[in-house]
Each structure stands twice: as C-alpha cells, then as structure tokens.
C-alpha positions in Angstrom: 8.5 10.4 17.7 6.6 7.2 18.3 4.6 5.5 15.5 1.4 3.6 16.3 -0.3 1.6 13.6 -4.0 0.8 14.0 -5.7 -1.6 11.5 -9.4 -1.8 10.7 -11.2 -5.0 11.1 -11.4 -5.4 7.3 -7.7 -4.9 6.9 -6.8 -7.5 9.5 -9.2 -9.9 7.8 -7.4 -9.4 4.4 -4.0 -9.9 6.0 -5.2 -13.2 7.7 -6.6 -14.5 4.4 -3.7 -13.5 2.2 -0.6 -14.1 4.3 1.3 -15.4 1.3 0.7 -12.1 -0.5 1.3 -9.6 2.3 1.9 -10.3 6.0 1.3 -7.8 8.8 5.0 -7.4 9.4 5.6 -6.5 5.8 2.7 -4.1 6.0 4.1 -2.4 9.1 7.5 -2.1 7.3 5.9 -0.5 4.2 3.9 2.0 6.3 7.0 3.1 8.3 9.0 3.5 5.1 6.2 5.4 3.5 5.9 7.8 6.5 9.7 8.4 6.4 9.4 9.2 2.7 6.5 11.6 3.2 8.3 13.5 6.0 11.6 13.4 4.0 13.4 11.7 6.8 15.0 9.2 4.4 14.9 8.3 0.7 12.9 5.0 0.7 11.8 3.0 -2.4 8.1 3.0 -1.6 5.3 3.8 -4.0 3.2 6.2 -1.9 0.8 8.8 -3.1 -1.8 11.2 -1.7 -5.3 10.2 -2.7 -7.2 12.7 -4.9 -10.3 14.2 -3.5 -9.6 13.2 0.1 -7.3 15.3 2.2 -4.8 13.4 4.5 -5.5 10.0 2.9 -2.6 8.1 1.3 -2.0 4.8 -0.4 1.0 2.5 -0.7 1.3 0.2 -3.7 3.0 -3.2 -3.3 2.5 -5.2 -6.4 -1.3 -5.6 -6.9 -2.1 -4.9 -3.2 -3.0 -1.4 -2.0 -2.8 -0.1 1.6 -5.0 3.0 2.2 -4.3 4.9 5.4 -4.6 8.3 7.2 -2.0 10.0 9.4 -2.9 11.6 12.7 -0.3 13.7 14.6 -0.7 14.1 18.3 2.4 15.7 19.7 4.9 12.9 20.2 2.7 10.1 18.8 2.1 9.6 15.1 -0.9 7.4 14.6 -1.5 5.6 11.3 -5.1 4.4 10.7 -5.2 1.7 8.0 -8.6 1.8 6.6 -8.2 -0.7 3.8 -5.8 -3.3 2.5 -7.0 -5.1 -0.6 -6.2 -6.0 -4.2 -6.0 -3.1 -6.7 -9.6 -3.3 -8.0 -11.3 -3.5 -4.6 -9.2 -1.2 -2.4 -10.7 2.1 -3.7 -14.4 1.1 -3.4 
C-alpha cells in the first residue's frame, strides 16, 4: 500500500515559519508512524487520537504542536490530508 501525504496551504505555511519546532520531514515521519499504529501494523510511540465529534479525523501530538488530519483509502493508495498543523491552543479552532 502506498501512502500519499497532502498538506493544506495553512499547514505548509506553519511548517515554513516554524522549522526549528517541526520540519516537514519530521511531520511525514510522525504521520506514517501514526497510521501504522492506527492499523496495528507496528507498535509505535506516537500520541495519536481520534477527534471527538468528527468521524475519520485524527490528531497527533508532538510536544506543544498538533497535527490534525483525515485518512482516505482508495484501494492501493492511502491518502492523508493534513488540514492543520499549529500550536496546541490554535490547532482546534
């Protein structure tokens, strides 16, 4: 299965402004580890939870940064749509 990660414009903007906090490579690694943990392919040490009130939306916590994303399965392609990456207080707004 192939994994495709698609970032929103706001997410890319956050990553550009806060490279010292979280880089795009680190974000990609966290997302892949999180998906492996969700699908029980491996035991990863990633703090991932399903968001309450929204079906199919998950968040990954890395320090005070949150990555909010959805998963779309299309046969052999697993698409991750990253809607928001922001600090704890702003990510859920």
